[in-house]
N, CA and C of each residue as an Amber inpcrd file, in Angstrom:
protein
   486
 127.7670000  38.6350000 -72.9830000 127.2720000  39.7980000 -73.6900000
 125.7480000  39.7180000 -73.7320000 125.0860000  40.8350000 -73.4560000
 123.6280000  40.8710000 -73.5060000 123.1580000  40.9060000 -74.9480000
 121.9370000  40.4730000 -75.1740000 121.3700000  40.4550000 -76.5180000
 121.3840000  41.8210000 -77.1740000 121.0170000  42.8830000 -76.4180000
 120.9840000  44.2050000 -77.0250000 122.3890000  44.7040000 -77.3480000
 123.3970000  44.3200000 -76.5200000 124.7860000  44.6860000 -76.8210000
 125.2770000  43.9770000 -78.0700000 124.9130000  42.7100000 -78.2360000
 125.3880000  41.9560000 -79.3980000 124.8050000  42.5330000 -80.6800000
 123.6110000  43.0790000 -80.6030000 123.0130000  43.7050000 -81.7820000
 123.8130000  44.9330000 -82.2120000 124.2320000  45.7320000 -81.2430000
 124.9330000  46.9670000 -81.5530000 126.3640000  46.7240000 -81.9960000
 127.0270000  45.7300000 -81.4220000 128.4420000  45.5320000 -81.7200000
 128.6980000  44.3980000 -82.7080000 127.6550000  43.7730000 -83.1950000
 127.8780000  42.6550000 -84.1050000 128.4040000  43.1550000 -85.4450000
 129.2650000  42.3590000 -86.0070000 129.8590000  42.6600000 -87.3100000
 129.3510000  41.6120000 -88.2810000 128.9500000  42.0470000 -89.4380000
 128.5140000  41.1160000 -90.4690000 129.7430000  40.3610000 -90.9570000
 129.8200000  39.0770000 -90.6240000 130.9950000  38.2730000 -90.9710000
 131.2420000  38.2410000 -92.4800000 130.1830000  38.4280000 -93.2600000
 130.3320000  38.4590000 -94.7130000 131.1170000  39.6740000 -95.1900000
 131.2940000  40.6530000 -94.3350000 132.0340000  41.8540000 -94.7180000
 133.5050000  41.7900000 -94.3320000 133.9190000  40.7420000 -93.6440000
 135.3140000  40.6180000 -93.2260000 136.1270000  39.9540000 -94.3370000
 137.0650000  40.6760000 -94.8820000 137.8660000  40.1890000 -96.0010000
 138.5400000  38.8460000 -95.7230000 139.2040000  38.6530000 -94.5770000
 139.8290000  37.3420000 -94.3440000 138.8380000  36.1770000 -94.3920000
 137.6290000  36.3780000 -93.8860000 136.6280000  35.3150000 -93.9340000
 136.2330000  35.0260000 -95.3820000 136.0350000  36.0630000 -96.1570000
 135.6660000  35.8820000 -97.5630000 136.7630000  35.1390000 -98.3200000
 138.0110000  35.5130000 -98.0740000 139.1260000  34.8590000 -98.7630000
 139.2590000  33.4020000 -98.3240000 139.0370000  33.1280000 -97.0470000
 139.0960000  31.7540000 -96.5550000 138.0040000  30.9090000 -97.1960000
 136.8030000  31.4670000 -97.2850000 135.7070000  30.7340000 -97.9150000
 135.9940000  30.4820000 -99.3910000 136.5200000  31.4750000-100.0860000
 136.8710000  31.3050000-101.4940000 137.9550000  30.2450000-101.6480000
 138.9710000  30.2990000-100.8140000 140.0520000  29.3200000-100.8760000
 139.5140000  27.9060000-100.6570000 138.6170000  27.7460000 -99.7050000
 138.0410000  26.4260000 -99.4320000 137.2460000  25.9180000-100.6360000
 136.4830000  26.7970000-101.2730000 135.7000000  26.3940000-102.4490000
 136.6110000  26.0130000-103.6100000 137.6630000  26.7850000-103.8200000
 138.5940000  26.4890000-104.9170000 139.3310000  25.1770000-104.6600000
 139.7160000  24.9420000-103.4120000 140.3970000  23.6910000-103.0710000
 139.4640000  22.5050000-103.2690000 138.2120000  22.6430000-102.8520000
 137.2460000  21.5490000-103.0310000 137.0280000  21.2710000-104.5180000
 136.9280000  22.3180000-105.3120000 136.7570000  22.1700000-106.7580000
 137.9580000  21.4250000-107.3560000 139.1570000  21.8050000-106.9560000
 140.3660000  21.1540000-107.4640000 140.4270000  19.6890000-107.0360000
 140.0340000  19.3980000-105.7970000 140.0490000  18.0020000-105.3230000
 139.1020000  17.1300000-106.1290000 137.9610000  17.6670000-106.5440000
 137.0230000  16.9010000-107.3750000 137.6860000  16.5490000-108.7060000
 138.3530000  17.5170000-109.3020000 139.0440000  17.2800000-110.5810000
 140.1500000  16.2470000-110.3990000 140.9470000  16.4000000-109.3600000
 142.0460000  15.4600000-109.1070000 141.5150000  14.0430000-108.8860000
 140.4150000  13.9210000-108.1650000 139.8480000  12.6000000-107.8660000
 139.3970000  11.8730000-109.1300000 139.0100000  12.6180000-110.1500000
 138.5980000  11.9750000-111.4090000 139.7890000  11.3470000-112.1330000
 140.9870000  11.7620000-111.7690000 142.1900000  11.3210000-112.4940000
 143.1460000  10.4880000-111.6510000 142.7410000  10.0930000-110.4790000
 143.6390000   9.2930000-109.6590000 143.5740000   9.6980000-108.2110000
 144.6660000   9.4660000-107.5080000 144.6680000   9.6540000-106.0570000
 145.6000000  10.7610000-105.5890000 146.0080000  11.6520000-106.4560000
 146.8780000  12.7370000-106.0130000 146.1140000  13.6770000-105.0860000
 146.8020000  14.0890000-104.0220000 146.2230000  15.1010000-103.1440000
 146.4950000  16.4770000-103.7520000 145.8190000  17.4690000-103.2400000
 146.0250000  18.8270000-103.7440000 147.4690000  19.3000000-103.5090000
 148.0580000  19.0890000-102.3330000 149.4600000  19.4750000-102.1710000
 150.3990000  18.7220000-103.1300000 150.1230000  17.4410000-103.3630000
 150.9430000  16.6910000-104.3140000 150.8320000  17.2910000-105.7080000
 149.6030000  17.6120000-106.1230000 149.4110000  18.2160000-107.4340000
 150.1410000  19.5510000-107.5370000 150.0780000  20.3470000-106.5080000
 150.7380000  21.6610000-106.5480000 152.2330000  21.5070000-106.8100000
 152.8470000  20.5420000-106.1570000 154.2790000  20.3190000-106.3710000
 154.5310000  19.8540000-107.8050000 153.7460000  18.8970000-108.2690000
 153.8990000  18.4100000-109.6440000 153.6920000  19.5460000-110.6340000
 152.6990000  20.3710000-110.4040000 152.3900000  21.4750000-111.3200000
 153.5240000  22.4930000-111.3550000 154.0280000  22.8620000-110.2100000
 155.1040000  23.8570000-110.1540000 156.3470000  23.3500000-110.8640000
 156.7160000  22.1060000-110.6100000 157.8970000  21.5260000-111.2650000
 157.6060000  21.2960000-112.7460000 156.4170000  20.8040000-113.0620000
 156.0490000  20.5290000-114.4570000 155.9920000  21.7810000-115.3150000
 155.6060000  22.9000000-114.7290000 155.5610000  24.1680000-115.4660000
 156.9170000  24.8740000-115.4610000 157.8870000  24.2750000-114.7920000
 159.2320000  24.8220000-114.6650000 159.2390000  26.1840000-113.9760000
 158.3130000  26.3520000-113.0390000 158.2910000  27.5590000-112.2170000
 159.4710000  27.5250000-111.2590000 159.7290000  26.3440000-110.7070000
 160.8310000  26.1580000-109.7670000 161.1670000  24.6780000-109.7080000
 162.4020000  24.3790000-109.2980000 162.7760000  22.9800000-109.0790000
 163.5410000  22.7890000-107.7700000 163.9600000  23.8690000-107.1390000
 164.6350000  23.7530000-105.8460000 163.5920000  23.7050000-104.7390000
 163.8700000  22.8960000-103.7330000 162.8840000  22.6050000-102.6980000
 162.2950000  23.8530000-102.0530000 163.1040000  24.8220000-101.6740000
 162.5770000  26.0090000-101.0050000 161.6480000  26.7950000-101.9110000
 162.0380000  26.9890000-103.1450000 161.2040000  27.7420000-104.0890000
 159.9100000  26.9980000-104.3920000 159.9780000  25.6800000-104.5240000
 158.7760000  24.8870000-104.7730000 157.8450000  24.9750000-103.5680000
 158.4110000  24.8450000-102.3750000 157.5880000  24.9190000-101.1620000
 156.9110000  26.2740000-101.0420000 157.6530000  27.3340000-101.2360000
 157.0730000  28.6730000-101.1150000 156.0310000  28.9260000-102.2070000
 156.2990000  28.4850000-103.4080000 155.3440000  28.6710000-104.5070000
 154.0590000  27.8990000-104.2640000 154.1810000  26.7410000-103.6210000
 153.0100000  25.8950000-103.3950000 152.1910000  26.3310000-102.1940000
 152.7800000  27.1400000-101.3180000 152.0650000  27.5660000-100.1210000
 151.9160000  26.4740000 -99.0860000 152.8070000  25.5000000 -99.1270000
 152.7430000  24.3650000 -98.1990000 153.7590000  24.5950000 -97.0810000
 153.3500000  24.3570000 -95.8260000 154.2920000  24.5450000 -94.7180000
 155.3810000  23.4700000 -94.7590000 156.4710000  23.7250000 -94.0600000
 157.6530000  22.8590000 -94.1320000 157.3680000  21.4040000 -93.7850000
 156.6360000  21.1690000 -92.7180000 156.3430000  19.7860000 -92.3070000
 155.5160000  19.0390000 -93.3340000 154.4610000  19.6810000 -93.8200000
 153.6140000  19.0260000 -94.8250000 154.3800000  18.8640000 -96.1260000
 155.2130000  19.8320000 -96.4630000 155.9870000  19.7500000 -97.6960000
 156.8910000  18.5190000 -97.6720000 157.5770000  18.3180000 -96.5780000
 158.4790000  17.1740000 -96.4580000 157.7130000  15.8570000 -96.6100000
 156.5720000  15.7380000 -95.9440000 155.7580000  14.5210000 -96.0450000
 155.2280000  14.3280000 -97.4690000 154.8210000  15.4160000 -98.0890000
 154.2640000  15.3380000 -99.4390000 155.3380000  14.9390000-100.4390000
 156.5150000  15.5270000-100.3250000 157.6320000  15.1680000-101.2130000
 157.9870000  13.7050000-101.0270000 158.0860000  13.2520000 -99.7800000
 158.4230000  11.8470000 -99.5210000 157.3920000  10.9150000-100.1490000
 156.1090000  11.2720000-100.0440000 155.0540000  10.4400000-100.6400000
 155.1740000  10.4300000-102.1590000 155.4520000  11.5920000-102.7570000
 155.5980000  11.6540000-104.2190000 156.7970000  10.8390000-104.7060000
 157.8760000  10.8570000-103.9450000 159.0500000  10.0440000-104.2950000
 158.6810000   8.5700000-104.1750000 158.0540000   8.2110000-103.0700000
 157.6690000   6.8230000-102.8230000 156.7090000   6.2980000-103.8950000
 155.8070000   7.1600000-104.3690000 154.8310000   6.7490000-105.3770000
 155.3650000   6.8940000-106.8070000 156.5890000   7.3680000-106.9310000
 157.2370000   7.4070000-108.2350000 156.8790000   8.5890000-109.1200000
 156.3670000   9.6740000-108.5310000 156.0160000  10.8550000-109.3270000
 157.1810000  11.8240000-109.4950000 158.0550000  11.8690000-108.4990000
 159.1990000  12.7840000-108.5540000 160.4590000  12.0690000-108.0910000
 161.5750000  12.6800000-108.4250000 162.8670000  12.2480000-107.8990000
 163.5150000  13.4770000-107.2790000 164.3220000  13.2670000-106.2780000
 165.0420000  14.3740000-105.6490000 166.5370000  14.0880000-105.7030000
 167.2980000  15.1620000-105.7370000 168.7580000  15.0550000-105.7350000
 169.3060000  16.2410000-104.9480000 170.4750000  16.0630000-104.3320000
 171.0560000  17.1890000-103.6010000 171.3070000  18.3730000-104.5440000
 171.1350000  19.5610000-104.0070000 171.4310000  20.7700000-104.7670000
 172.9350000  21.0140000-104.6650000 173.5970000  21.1510000-105.7960000
 175.0550000  21.3060000-105.8030000 175.5130000  22.6400000-105.2420000
 174.6760000  23.6640000-105.3530000 175.0990000  24.9990000-104.9180000
 174.5880000  25.3920000-103.5320000 173.6590000  24.6220000-102.9710000
 173.1060000  24.9320000-101.6510000 172.7220000  23.6290000-100.9700000
 173.5420000  23.1890000-100.0380000 173.3420000  21.8990000 -99.3800000
 172.0710000  21.8390000 -98.5250000 171.4690000  23.0010000 -98.2410000
 170.2310000  23.0080000 -97.4490000 169.0170000  22.6470000 -98.3000000
 169.1840000  22.6210000 -99.6020000 168.0700000  22.3600000-100.5090000
 168.2950000  21.0840000-101.3020000 167.2350000  20.6870000-102.0000000
 167.3510000  19.5940000-102.9580000 166.6000000  19.9960000-104.2150000
 166.9500000  19.3310000-105.3020000 166.3300000  19.6020000-106.5930000
 165.2600000  18.5430000-106.8310000 164.1200000  18.9910000-107.3270000
 162.9970000  18.0940000-107.6050000 162.8170000  17.9910000-109.1150000
 162.7090000  16.7690000-109.6160000 162.4100000  16.5430000-111.0280000
 161.2380000  15.5740000-111.1320000 160.4750000  15.7320000-112.1900000
 159.3710000  14.8070000-112.4380000 159.9110000  13.5420000-113.0860000
 159.3820000  12.4210000-112.6700000 159.6800000  11.1500000-113.3200000
 158.7300000  11.0060000-114.5130000 158.8500000   9.9200000-115.2390000
 157.9010000   9.6740000-116.3330000 156.4670000   9.6500000-115.8040000
 156.2880000   9.0280000-114.6410000 154.9410000   8.9920000-114.0450000
 154.4670000  10.4010000-113.6720000 155.3630000  11.2290000-113.1690000
 155.0250000  12.6070000-112.8280000 154.6680000  13.4230000-114.0580000
 155.4320000  13.2500000-115.1320000 155.1120000  13.9450000-116.3980000
 153.7620000  13.4890000-116.9320000 153.4840000  12.1920000-116.8250000
 152.2000000  11.6690000-117.3100000 151.0400000  12.2580000-116.5030000
 151.2090000  12.3590000-115.1830000 150.1630000  12.9480000-114.3370000
 149.9720000  14.4190000-114.6990000 151.0650000  15.1220000-114.8920000
 150.9770000  16.5390000-115.2590000 150.2920000  16.6980000-116.6130000
 150.6770000  15.8920000-117.5720000 150.0790000  15.9750000-118.9110000
 148.5960000  15.6210000-118.8960000 148.1990000  14.7240000-118.0130000
 146.8020000  14.2980000-117.9130000 145.9450000  15.3520000-117.2150000
 146.4610000  15.9600000-116.1480000 145.6790000  16.8860000-115.3310000
 145.7320000  18.3370000-115.7950000 146.8480000  18.7520000-116.3360000
 147.0300000  20.1660000-116.6820000 145.9440000  20.7060000-117.6110000
 145.5600000  19.9900000-118.6680000 144.5340000  20.5590000-119.5540000
 143.2200000  20.8640000-118.8420000 142.7740000  19.9650000-117.9710000
 141.5160000  20.2140000-117.2710000 141.6620000  21.3570000-116.2670000
 142.7790000  21.4110000-115.5890000 142.9710000  22.4920000-114.6310000
 143.2440000  23.8250000-115.3370000 143.8160000  23.7820000-116.5240000
 143.9430000  25.0100000-117.3290000 142.5580000  25.4850000-117.7780000
 141.6820000  24.5400000-118.1250000 140.3070000  24.8990000-118.4970000
 139.5860000  25.4990000-117.2910000 139.8550000  24.9670000-116.1220000
 139.2860000  25.5400000-114.8920000 139.7550000  26.9750000-114.7080000
 141.0300000  27.2280000-114.9330000 141.5770000  28.5880000-114.8210000
 140.8410000  29.5240000-115.7770000 140.6530000  29.0740000-117.0130000
 139.9310000  29.8980000-117.9920000 138.4890000  30.1360000-117.5460000
 137.8590000  29.1060000-116.9970000 136.4890000  29.2460000-116.4940000
 136.4200000  30.2920000-115.3780000 137.3450000  30.2070000-114.4270000
 137.3500000  31.1610000-113.3230000 137.5490000  32.5870000-113.8300000
 138.5080000  32.7560000-114.7300000 138.7660000  34.0920000-115.2600000
 137.6090000  34.6050000-116.1070000 136.8940000  33.7030000-116.7750000
 135.7660000  34.1290000-117.6090000 134.5950000  34.6300000-116.7700000
 134.5970000  34.3140000-115.4800000 133.5360000  34.8070000-114.6080000
 133.7430000  36.2760000-114.2380000 134.8850000  36.8160000-114.6180000
 135.2150000  38.2160000-114.3370000 135.0550000  39.0680000-115.5830000
 134.7650000  40.3320000-115.3740000 134.7340000  41.2710000-116.4960000
 136.1650000  41.5200000-116.9490000 136.3760000  42.0600000-118.1470000
 137.7460000  42.3910000-118.5680000 138.4470000  43.3150000-117.5650000
 137.7260000  44.2520000-117.0060000 138.3150000  45.1740000-116.0280000
 138.7260000  44.4300000-114.7590000 137.8830000  43.5070000-114.3130000
 138.2100000  42.7180000-113.1280000 139.4080000  41.8090000-113.3780000
 139.4680000  41.2100000-114.5710000 140.6170000  40.3440000-114.9080000
 141.9140000  41.1400000-114.8680000 141.8610000  42.3700000-115.2960000
 143.0610000  43.2160000-115.3050000 143.5220000  43.5340000-113.8800000
 142.5840000  43.5810000-112.9520000 142.8950000  43.9750000-111.5780000
 143.1390000  42.8200000-110.6150000 142.6110000  41.6440000-110.9160000
 142.5890000  40.5820000-109.9180000 143.9930000  40.1860000-109.4320000
 144.9460000  40.0050000-110.2950000 146.2650000  39.5580000-109.8490000
 147.0300000  40.6530000-109.1150000 147.0010000  41.9100000-109.5800000
 147.6240000  42.9640000-108.7580000 146.9720000  43.0910000-107.3780000
 145.6690000  42.8990000-107.2970000 144.9850000  42.9680000-106.0060000
 145.4470000  41.8170000-105.1140000 145.5330000  40.6230000-105.6550000
 145.9810000  39.4760000-104.8570000 147.4080000  39.7050000-104.3610000
 148.2940000  40.2040000-105.2300000 149.6750000  40.4790000-104.8090000
 149.7170000  41.5480000-103.7210000 148.8970000  42.5920000-103.8490000
 148.8630000  43.6580000-102.8390000 148.3670000  43.1090000-101.4980000
 147.3300000  42.2760000-101.5250000 146.8290000  41.6870000-100.2910000
 147.8640000  40.7390000 -99.6790000 148.5640000  39.9800000-100.5080000
 149.6090000  39.0770000-100.0020000 150.7070000  39.8800000 -99.3120000
 151.0840000  40.9890000 -99.9050000 152.1060000  41.8340000 -99.2870000
 151.5850000  42.4300000 -97.9800000 150.3400000  42.9020000 -97.9720000
 149.7550000  43.4590000 -96.7560000 149.6380000  42.4050000 -95.6660000
 149.4580000  41.1530000 -96.0490000 149.3190000  40.0650000 -95.0850000
 150.6250000  39.7490000 -94.3680000 151.7290000  40.3080000 -94.8240000
 153.0090000  40.1000000 -94.1520000 153.1460000  40.9590000 -92.8990000
 152.3300000  41.9760000 -92.7850000 152.3500000  42.8390000 -91.6060000
 151.6380000  42.1230000 -90.4640000 152.2470000  42.1600000 -89.2940000
 151.6300000  41.4950000 -88.1470000 151.4680000  42.4210000 -86.9420000
 151.9930000  43.6140000 -87.0060000 151.8840000  44.5410000 -85.8830000
 150.9210000  45.6630000 -86.2480000 149.8070000  45.6870000 -85.5630000
 148.7870000  46.6970000 -85.8220000 148.5380000  47.5670000 -84.6000000
 149.5560000  47.6690000 -83.7250000 149.3760000  48.4500000 -82.5060000
 149.3190000  49.9390000 -82.7840000 150.0170000  50.3950000 -83.8010000
 149.9610000  51.8000000 -84.1910000 148.9950000  51.9210000 -85.3470000
 148.0330000  52.7780000 -85.1980000 147.0820000  52.9860000 -86.2740000
 147.4780000  54.2060000 -87.0680000 147.2710000  54.1150000 -88.3460000
 147.5780000  55.2390000 -89.2210000 146.2830000  55.9580000 -89.5530000
 146.3640000  57.2520000 -89.5590000 145.1670000  58.0080000 -89.9340000
 145.0880000  58.1290000 -91.4350000 143.9270000  58.4530000 -91.9200000
 143.7240000  58.6220000 -93.3700000 144.5140000  59.8170000 -93.8970000
 144.9470000  60.7020000 -92.9990000 145.6300000  61.9180000 -93.4370000
 147.1100000  61.6750000 -93.7150000 147.6790000  60.5820000 -93.2310000
 149.1140000  60.3320000 -93.4160000 149.4840000  60.0040000 -94.8200000
C-alpha cells in the first residue's frame, strides 16, 4: 500500500470497539492478577472458578466453565490443578454423566473468604468511576454486545431502513 493510500484508508484503531474491549479486558485482568498475587499463587482462571462456586452461581462443570469464560481445555487443566492443590473437590453429577459437581474445600472457602472482600471493593471502585446513568446502562450494554458477538455471518448487510 502506498503512503497516500494508507492515509485515506486508515482507520483509527482507537475507534474499533473490539480493540477497545480487548484493551479493557487486558487491563482488568492485569489489575485482578495484582490483587491475587498479594494473597497467594492463584491464577485468574483458578480464582474465577473459586469465585463462581463460592458465590453459588453454579456448581456443575459446564455452567462453571461457561460462567468463567474459560475454554474447555484450560478449564480441565485449571480444575485439575485446583483439585491437586486442595482448593476444590469434584464428584460425578448424578443427573448428567457428562458433567461433574464442583465444591470448595476448606482451603477453597478460606481463599474465597480472603480474596472476595478486596475484589468486591474493586468492583465498587470500578462502578464508582461511572455516573449513575452509566451504571444503569453498563450491564445491559455488555449483555447486548455479548449477544451480538454470537453472530458470525456478516455477508448480508442490513440497511438502516430495515
